[in-house]
Short mmCIF file of the C-alpha atoms (twelve columns), coordinates in Angstrom:
data_MODEL
# 
_entry.id   MODEL 
# 
loop_
_atom_site.group_PDB 
_atom_site.id 
_atom_site.type_symbol 
_atom_site.label_atom_id 
_atom_site.label_alt_id 
_atom_site.label_comp_id 
_atom_site.label_asym_id 
_atom_site.label_seq_id 
_atom_site.Cartn_x 
_atom_site.Cartn_y 
_atom_site.Cartn_z 
_atom_site.pdbx_PDB_model_num 
ATOM 1   C CA . MET A 1   146.236 124.226 118.079 1 
ATOM 2   C CA . ARG A 2   145.584 120.482 117.646 1 
ATOM 3   C CA . LEU A 3   141.998 119.447 118.005 1 
ATOM 4   C CA . PHE A 4   142.984 115.807 118.407 1 
ATOM 5   C CA . ASP A 5   146.075 113.694 118.553 1 
ATOM 6   C CA . VAL A 6   146.673 111.613 115.443 1 
ATOM 7   C CA . SER A 7   148.348 109.001 117.607 1 
ATOM 8   C CA . ASP A 8   145.006 108.392 119.354 1 
ATOM 9   C CA . ARG A 9   143.338 107.234 116.176 1 
ATOM 10  C CA . ARG A 10  142.329 103.618 116.086 1 
ATOM 11  C CA . ALA A 11  141.699 101.896 112.800 1 
ATOM 12  C CA . ALA A 12  138.347 100.164 112.623 1 
ATOM 13  C CA . PRO A 13  138.860 96.406  112.732 1 
ATOM 14  C CA . SER A 14  138.469 94.675  109.379 1 
ATOM 15  C CA . PRO A 15  135.436 92.402  109.108 1 
ATOM 16  C CA . PRO A 16  136.345 88.731  109.361 1 
ATOM 17  C CA . ALA A 17  136.839 86.769  106.175 1 
ATOM 18  C CA . VAL A 18  133.719 84.902  105.076 1 
ATOM 19  C CA . ARG A 19  134.143 81.353  103.820 1 
ATOM 20  C CA . VAL A 20  131.716 78.666  102.703 1 
ATOM 21  C CA . ASN A 21  133.156 75.162  102.801 1 
ATOM 22  C CA . GLY A 22  136.643 76.612  102.731 1 
ATOM 23  C CA . THR A 23  136.092 78.976  99.786  1 
ATOM 24  C CA . GLU A 24  136.316 82.659  100.632 1 
ATOM 25  C CA . ILE A 25  133.791 85.220  99.445  1 
ATOM 26  C CA . SER A 26  135.956 88.085  98.245  1 
ATOM 27  C CA . ARG A 27  135.651 91.698  99.308  1 
ATOM 28  C CA . ASP A 28  134.997 92.629  95.691  1 
ATOM 29  C CA . GLU A 29  131.987 90.289  95.591  1 
ATOM 30  C CA . ILE A 30  130.653 91.808  98.799  1 
ATOM 31  C CA . ALA A 31  131.198 95.362  97.527  1 
ATOM 32  C CA . ARG A 32  129.261 94.614  94.335  1 
ATOM 33  C CA . GLU A 33  126.428 92.948  96.246  1 
ATOM 34  C CA . ILE A 34  125.977 95.727  98.833  1 
ATOM 35  C CA . GLN A 35  124.290 98.011  96.287  1 
ATOM 36  C CA . HIS A 36  121.336 95.613  96.195  1 
ATOM 37  C CA . HIS A 37  120.759 95.793  99.961  1 
ATOM 38  C CA . PRO A 38  119.817 99.304  101.143 1 
ATOM 39  C CA . ALA A 39  119.993 99.541  104.921 1 
ATOM 40  C CA . THR A 40  120.161 102.027 107.777 1 
ATOM 41  C CA . SER A 41  123.939 101.666 108.120 1 
ATOM 42  C CA . PRO A 42  126.918 100.432 106.085 1 
ATOM 43  C CA . GLY A 43  127.372 97.576  108.540 1 
ATOM 44  C CA . ALA A 44  123.796 96.390  108.127 1 
ATOM 45  C CA . ALA A 45  124.075 96.633  104.335 1 
ATOM 46  C CA . ARG A 46  127.281 94.594  104.375 1 
ATOM 47  C CA . GLU A 47  125.747 91.926  106.605 1 
ATOM 48  C CA . ALA A 48  122.700 91.600  104.330 1 
ATOM 49  C CA . ALA A 49  124.964 91.367  101.279 1 
ATOM 50  C CA . VAL A 50  127.140 88.706  102.904 1 
ATOM 51  C CA . ARG A 51  124.115 86.617  103.870 1 
ATOM 52  C CA . ALA A 52  122.821 86.784  100.301 1 
ATOM 53  C CA . LEU A 53  126.204 85.734  98.916  1 
ATOM 54  C CA . VAL A 54  126.507 82.859  101.390 1 
ATOM 55  C CA . VAL A 55  123.050 81.584  100.448 1 
ATOM 56  C CA . ARG A 56  123.911 81.862  96.758  1 
ATOM 57  C CA . ARG A 57  127.146 79.939  97.308  1 
ATOM 58  C CA . LEU A 58  125.315 77.208  99.237  1 
ATOM 59  C CA . LEU A 59  122.821 76.773  96.423  1 
ATOM 60  C CA . LEU A 60  125.426 76.832  93.651  1 
ATOM 61  C CA . ASP A 61  127.691 74.383  95.479  1 
ATOM 62  C CA . GLU A 62  124.784 71.983  95.935  1 
ATOM 63  C CA . ALA A 63  123.707 72.293  92.305  1 
ATOM 64  C CA . ARG A 64  127.232 71.514  91.139  1 
ATOM 65  C CA . ARG A 65  127.534 68.639  93.591  1 
ATOM 66  C CA . LEU A 66  124.416 67.138  92.049  1 
ATOM 67  C CA . GLY A 67  125.816 67.654  88.548  1 
ATOM 68  C CA . LEU A 68  122.963 69.846  87.348  1 
ATOM 69  C CA . GLN A 69  125.104 71.976  85.017  1 
ATOM 70  C CA . ALA A 70  124.621 69.581  82.097  1 
ATOM 71  C CA . GLU A 71  120.807 69.816  82.203  1 
ATOM 72  C CA . CYS A 72  120.602 73.542  82.876  1 
ATOM 73  C CA . GLU A 73  119.410 75.891  80.121  1 
ATOM 74  C CA . VAL A 74  119.354 79.668  80.400  1 
ATOM 75  C CA . GLU A 75  115.848 81.091  79.972  1 
ATOM 76  C CA . THR A 76  114.349 84.490  79.177  1 
ATOM 77  C CA . ASP A 77  111.518 85.875  81.316  1 
ATOM 78  C CA . ALA A 78  108.339 87.598  80.154  1 
ATOM 79  C CA . ASP A 79  110.073 90.998  80.241  1 
ATOM 80  C CA . GLY A 80  112.835 89.816  77.927  1 
ATOM 81  C CA . ARG A 81  115.492 89.570  80.635  1 
ATOM 82  C CA . ARG A 82  117.849 86.633  80.135  1 
ATOM 83  C CA . GLU A 83  119.040 84.671  83.156  1 
ATOM 84  C CA . THR A 84  122.686 84.463  84.057  1 
ATOM 85  C CA . PRO A 85  124.110 80.913  84.049  1 
ATOM 86  C CA . GLU A 86  124.249 80.982  87.864  1 
ATOM 87  C CA . GLU A 87  120.595 82.054  88.134  1 
ATOM 88  C CA . ALA A 88  119.623 79.265  85.768  1 
ATOM 89  C CA . LEU A 89  121.564 76.755  87.847  1 
ATOM 90  C CA . VAL A 90  119.866 77.852  91.082  1 
ATOM 91  C CA . ARG A 91  116.466 77.709  89.393  1 
ATOM 92  C CA . ARG A 92  117.159 74.190  88.165  1 
ATOM 93  C CA . LEU A 93  118.221 73.126  91.657  1 
ATOM 94  C CA . ILE A 94  114.987 74.427  93.170  1 
ATOM 95  C CA . GLU A 95  112.925 72.756  90.435  1 
ATOM 96  C CA . THR A 96  114.516 69.355  90.978  1 
ATOM 97  C CA . GLN A 97  114.867 69.346  94.759  1 
ATOM 98  C CA . LEU A 98  111.661 70.968  96.007  1 
ATOM 99  C CA . ARG A 99  108.262 69.384  95.647  1 
ATOM 100 C CA . VAL A 100 105.643 71.970  96.535  1 
ATOM 101 C CA . PRO A 101 102.054 70.647  96.708  1 
ATOM 102 C CA . THR A 102 99.252  72.541  94.994  1 
ATOM 103 C CA . PRO A 103 96.699  73.902  97.497  1 
ATOM 104 C CA . THR A 104 93.524  71.841  97.525  1 
ATOM 105 C CA . GLU A 105 90.010  73.179  97.173  1 
ATOM 106 C CA . ALA A 106 89.398  72.410  100.856 1 
ATOM 107 C CA . GLU A 107 92.523  74.325  101.945 1 
ATOM 108 C CA . CYS A 108 91.512  77.341  99.876  1 
ATOM 109 C CA . ARG A 109 88.008  77.205  101.310 1 
ATOM 110 C CA . ARG A 110 89.313  77.041  104.906 1 
ATOM 111 C CA . PHE A 111 91.527  80.069  104.268 1 
ATOM 112 C CA . TYR A 112 88.541  81.967  102.844 1 
ATOM 113 C CA . ASP A 113 86.188  81.017  105.691 1 
ATOM 114 C CA . ALA A 114 88.730  81.983  108.369 1 
ATOM 115 C CA . ARG A 115 89.093  85.539  106.987 1 
ATOM 116 C CA . PRO A 116 85.596  86.926  106.363 1 
ATOM 117 C CA . HIS A 117 86.786  90.566  106.348 1 
ATOM 118 C CA . ARG A 118 89.658  90.059  103.935 1 
ATOM 119 C CA . PHE A 119 87.698  89.290  100.793 1 
ATOM 120 C CA . ARG A 120 85.247  92.178  100.587 1 
ATOM 121 C CA . THR A 121 84.473  95.000  98.240  1 
ATOM 122 C CA . PRO A 122 85.390  98.370  99.792  1 
ATOM 123 C CA . ASP A 123 82.853  100.635 101.435 1 
ATOM 124 C CA . LEU A 124 81.838  103.482 99.121  1 
ATOM 125 C CA . HIS A 125 80.937  107.061 99.980  1 
ATOM 126 C CA . GLU A 126 78.968  109.278 97.636  1 
ATOM 127 C CA . ALA A 127 79.963  112.826 98.522  1 
ATOM 128 C CA . ALA A 128 80.174  116.403 97.298  1 
ATOM 129 C CA . HIS A 129 82.535  119.195 98.292  1 
ATOM 130 C CA . ILE A 130 83.390  122.856 97.857  1 
ATOM 131 C CA . LEU A 131 87.146  123.425 97.678  1 
ATOM 132 C CA . PHE A 132 88.841  126.634 98.746  1 
ATOM 133 C CA . SER A 133 92.341  126.233 97.368  1 
ATOM 134 C CA . ALA A 134 95.288  127.097 99.646  1 
ATOM 135 C CA . ALA A 135 98.874  125.887 99.812  1 
ATOM 136 C CA . ARG A 136 99.509  124.066 103.091 1 
ATOM 137 C CA . ASP A 137 102.658 126.087 103.807 1 
ATOM 138 C CA . ASN A 138 100.900 129.434 103.269 1 
ATOM 139 C CA . ALA A 139 99.383  130.177 106.664 1 
ATOM 140 C CA . GLN A 140 97.660  133.347 105.497 1 
ATOM 141 C CA . ALA A 141 95.988  131.594 102.558 1 
ATOM 142 C CA . VAL A 142 94.897  128.669 104.743 1 
ATOM 143 C CA . SER A 143 93.408  131.036 107.306 1 
ATOM 144 C CA . ALA A 144 91.479  132.922 104.621 1 
ATOM 145 C CA . ALA A 145 90.238  129.644 103.087 1 
ATOM 146 C CA . GLU A 146 89.048  128.366 106.466 1 
ATOM 147 C CA . ALA A 147 87.209  131.628 107.115 1 
ATOM 148 C CA . ALA A 148 85.486  131.415 103.724 1 
ATOM 149 C CA . ALA A 149 84.574  127.747 104.246 1 
ATOM 150 C CA . SER A 150 83.214  128.479 107.737 1 
ATOM 151 C CA . GLY A 151 81.059  131.228 106.293 1 
ATOM 152 C CA . VAL A 152 79.597  128.879 103.683 1 
ATOM 153 C CA . ILE A 153 78.923  126.197 106.312 1 
ATOM 154 C CA . ALA A 154 77.072  128.760 108.452 1 
ATOM 155 C CA . VAL A 155 74.784  129.626 105.532 1 
ATOM 156 C CA . LEU A 156 74.243  125.975 104.555 1 
ATOM 157 C CA . ARG A 157 73.053  125.107 108.054 1 
ATOM 158 C CA . GLY A 158 69.914  127.038 107.300 1 
ATOM 159 C CA . GLU A 159 69.833  126.572 103.528 1 
ATOM 160 C CA . PRO A 160 71.422  123.184 102.669 1 
ATOM 161 C CA . GLY A 161 69.807  123.250 99.228  1 
ATOM 162 C CA . ARG A 162 72.238  125.977 98.139  1 
ATOM 163 C CA . PHE A 163 75.236  123.603 98.227  1 
ATOM 164 C CA . ALA A 164 75.404  123.205 94.412  1 
ATOM 165 C CA . GLU A 165 75.053  126.973 93.985  1 
ATOM 166 C CA . PHE A 166 78.033  127.638 96.267  1 
ATOM 167 C CA . ALA A 167 80.056  124.867 94.629  1 
ATOM 168 C CA . ALA A 168 79.486  126.341 91.170  1 
ATOM 169 C CA . ALA A 169 80.389  129.845 92.316  1 
ATOM 170 C CA . LEU A 170 83.259  129.192 94.734  1 
ATOM 171 C CA . SER A 171 84.841  125.742 94.388  1 
ATOM 172 C CA . ALA A 172 88.349  125.465 92.919  1 
ATOM 173 C CA . CYS A 173 87.685  121.837 91.905  1 
ATOM 174 C CA . PRO A 174 86.464  120.737 88.442  1 
ATOM 175 C CA . SER A 175 83.538  119.121 90.258  1 
ATOM 176 C CA . ALA A 176 82.136  122.640 90.616  1 
ATOM 177 C CA . GLY A 177 80.474  122.079 87.251  1 
ATOM 178 C CA . VAL A 178 78.347  119.260 88.675  1 
ATOM 179 C CA . GLY A 179 77.415  120.831 91.981  1 
ATOM 180 C CA . GLY A 180 80.559  119.619 93.728  1 
ATOM 181 C CA . GLN A 181 79.584  115.958 93.374  1 
ATOM 182 C CA . LEU A 182 82.540  113.553 93.515  1 
ATOM 183 C CA . GLY A 183 80.739  110.312 92.769  1 
ATOM 184 C CA . PRO A 184 81.471  107.062 94.648  1 
ATOM 185 C CA . ILE A 185 84.719  107.227 96.643  1 
ATOM 186 C CA . ALA A 186 86.446  104.067 97.863  1 
ATOM 187 C CA . SER A 187 88.995  103.851 100.658 1 
ATOM 188 C CA . GLY A 188 92.375  105.150 99.520  1 
ATOM 189 C CA . GLN A 189 91.016  107.217 96.637  1 
ATOM 190 C CA . THR A 190 91.167  110.512 98.478  1 
ATOM 191 C CA . THR A 191 93.340  112.120 101.146 1 
ATOM 192 C CA . PRO A 192 93.415  110.628 104.680 1 
ATOM 193 C CA . GLU A 193 91.862  113.771 106.188 1 
ATOM 194 C CA . PHE A 194 89.010  113.802 103.691 1 
ATOM 195 C CA . GLU A 195 88.396  110.094 104.149 1 
ATOM 196 C CA . ALA A 196 88.445  110.406 107.936 1 
ATOM 197 C CA . ALA A 197 85.810  113.137 107.750 1 
ATOM 198 C CA . LEU A 198 83.534  110.982 105.577 1 
ATOM 199 C CA . MET A 199 83.825  108.093 108.039 1 
ATOM 200 C CA . THR A 200 82.483  110.219 110.909 1 
ATOM 201 C CA . MET A 201 79.614  111.850 109.017 1 
ATOM 202 C CA . THR A 202 75.994  110.788 108.818 1 
ATOM 203 C CA . PRO A 203 74.621  110.415 105.272 1 
ATOM 204 C CA . GLY A 204 72.578  113.435 104.244 1 
ATOM 205 C CA . THR A 205 74.588  115.896 106.373 1 
ATOM 206 C CA . ILE A 206 77.141  118.636 105.743 1 
ATOM 207 C CA . CYS A 207 80.325  118.743 107.819 1 
ATOM 208 C CA . ASP A 208 80.059  121.072 110.806 1 
ATOM 209 C CA . LYS A 209 83.569  122.465 110.274 1 
ATOM 210 C CA . PRO A 210 86.001  122.915 107.374 1 
ATOM 211 C CA . ILE A 211 88.218  119.966 106.406 1 
ATOM 212 C CA . ARG A 212 91.842  120.820 105.673 1 
ATOM 213 C CA . THR A 213 93.878  118.714 103.206 1 
ATOM 214 C CA . ARG A 214 96.946  119.269 101.043 1 
ATOM 215 C CA . TYR A 215 94.667  120.705 98.351  1 
ATOM 216 C CA . GLY A 216 93.199  123.377 100.577 1 
ATOM 217 C CA . VAL A 217 90.064  123.629 102.720 1 
ATOM 218 C CA . HIS A 218 86.828  121.760 101.971 1 
ATOM 219 C CA . VAL A 219 83.179  121.992 102.810 1 
ATOM 220 C CA . VAL A 220 81.954  118.390 102.608 1 
ATOM 221 C CA . ARG A 221 78.529  116.833 102.203 1 
ATOM 222 C CA . LEU A 222 78.012  113.086 102.555 1 
ATOM 223 C CA . ASP A 223 75.109  111.935 100.431 1 
ATOM 224 C CA . ARG A 224 75.259  108.170 100.820 1 
ATOM 225 C CA . ARG A 225 77.347  105.393 102.352 1 
ATOM 226 C CA . ILE A 226 77.330  102.018 100.573 1 
ATOM 227 C CA . ALA A 227 78.658  99.181  102.685 1 
ATOM 228 C CA . GLY A 228 80.996  96.730  101.005 1 
ATOM 229 C CA . CYS A 229 80.006  93.110  100.631 1 
ATOM 230 C CA . ARG A 230 81.844  89.830  100.868 1 
ATOM 231 C CA . LEU A 231 83.148  88.497  97.574  1 
ATOM 232 C CA . PRO A 232 82.026  84.970  96.654  1 
ATOM 233 C CA . PHE A 233 84.599  82.226  97.088  1 
ATOM 234 C CA . GLU A 234 84.604  81.490  93.354  1 
ATOM 235 C CA . ALA A 235 85.714  85.059  92.606  1 
ATOM 236 C CA . VAL A 236 88.816  84.848  94.814  1 
ATOM 237 C CA . ARG A 237 89.715  81.142  94.680  1 
ATOM 238 C CA . CYS A 238 92.598  81.637  92.218  1 
ATOM 239 C CA . GLU A 239 93.979  84.520  94.273  1 
ATOM 240 C CA . ILE A 240 93.876  82.385  97.428  1 
ATOM 241 C CA . ALA A 241 95.476  79.398  95.676  1 
ATOM 242 C CA . ASP A 242 98.317  81.569  94.380  1 
ATOM 243 C CA . TYR A 243 98.862  83.078  97.827  1 
ATOM 244 C CA . LEU A 244 98.923  79.690  99.562  1 
ATOM 245 C CA . ALA A 245 101.198 78.173  96.917  1 
ATOM 246 C CA . ASP A 246 103.608 81.086  97.263  1 
ATOM 247 C CA . ALA A 247 103.636 80.753  101.063 1 
ATOM 248 C CA . VAL A 248 104.301 77.004  100.872 1 
ATOM 249 C CA . PHE A 249 107.064 77.557  98.328  1 
ATOM 250 C CA . HIS A 250 108.835 80.108  100.514 1 
ATOM 251 C CA . ARG A 251 108.629 77.823  103.552 1 
ATOM 252 C CA . ALA A 252 110.051 74.958  101.491 1 
ATOM 253 C CA . VAL A 253 112.944 77.107  100.259 1 
ATOM 254 C CA . TYR A 254 113.630 78.277  103.817 1 
ATOM 255 C CA . GLN A 255 113.709 74.715  105.115 1 
ATOM 256 C CA . TYR A 256 115.938 73.571  102.254 1 
ATOM 257 C CA . LEU A 257 118.389 76.413  102.913 1 
ATOM 258 C CA . ALA A 258 118.415 75.494  106.602 1 
ATOM 259 C CA . ILE A 259 119.414 71.935  105.673 1 
ATOM 260 C CA . LEU A 260 122.204 73.136  103.368 1 
ATOM 261 C CA . ALA A 261 123.472 75.656  105.910 1 
ATOM 262 C CA . GLY A 262 123.350 73.101  108.709 1 
ATOM 263 C CA . ARG A 263 125.705 70.707  106.967 1 
ATOM 264 C CA . ALA A 264 128.040 73.344  105.498 1 
ATOM 265 C CA . GLU A 265 131.115 74.929  107.084 1 
ATOM 266 C CA . ILE A 266 130.410 78.654  107.219 1 
ATOM 267 C CA . GLU A 267 132.977 81.067  108.657 1 
ATOM 268 C CA . GLY A 268 132.771 84.804  109.290 1 
ATOM 269 C CA . ILE A 269 129.007 85.103  109.720 1 
ATOM 270 C CA . THR A 270 126.256 83.353  111.671 1 
ATOM 271 C CA . LEU A 271 123.629 81.971  109.354 1 
ATOM 272 C CA . VAL A 272 121.926 79.437  111.623 1 
ATOM 273 C CA . THR A 273 121.039 79.881  115.299 1 
ATOM 274 C CA . SER A 274 118.987 77.859  117.752 1 
ATOM 275 C CA . ASP A 275 115.989 79.918  116.622 1 
ATOM 276 C CA . GLY A 276 116.444 79.026  112.968 1 
ATOM 277 C CA . LEU A 277 117.958 80.359  109.785 1 
ATOM 278 C CA . LEU A 278 118.873 84.064  109.818 1 
ATOM 279 C CA . VAL A 279 117.870 84.683  106.220 1 
ATOM 280 C CA . GLN A 280 114.898 86.590  104.843 1 
# 
């Protein structure tokens, strides 16, 4: 029995040919470029690859129009990778056609002053724990670990001074040898569940219930919370200057590409709309 009629099949329409100023970008070029543009669908990957190839063609055509080939030398980067002649030509075009100002001291200072929470040292938590090891996918082991941790917490409510004793005897963490102490912990240095528990605790207290993470089940004590402080402007000035210079450079490149795309004849893909250039 036929599950479908072959005659009902419809071939997917071929994508339109893509041309820049009358020169077609071949299917082979697009196929080679697609590998550099992972996407959620083949169509999206193809579109991203085509946009990249169109932009490259615009830049190369402009560089050749300006006769930059004669003054273009291939360079090697810090990792030892040597440019292709086309990469060198695009680099030379950008160097000669874009003038990107260096951020001033005042601009860097304004950026710093407008973002008081961005340039800070992280908050630190000095904590100790007792780890009952249990694989997350082993429900029986997790249940037993939680029961053991709950039992320890019940004892520690009345005898908090025994924390180091229990850590030495029961904890599956190397910190057992130092009473379970973990030292200063910054944001991102531990698991999200452990960090969330520390954020809700009062210094000098032991958690009122076990904390489950991918390592097992923990009894946690927060000894001290050290608030972060704002870094001085002098310590982050170079970082800010680099960030601002990079942002200005990318805007300049975007605007330059918009100019090139606006005066070129591009077929088969929309690169410029009323909202601007459709290029990342």
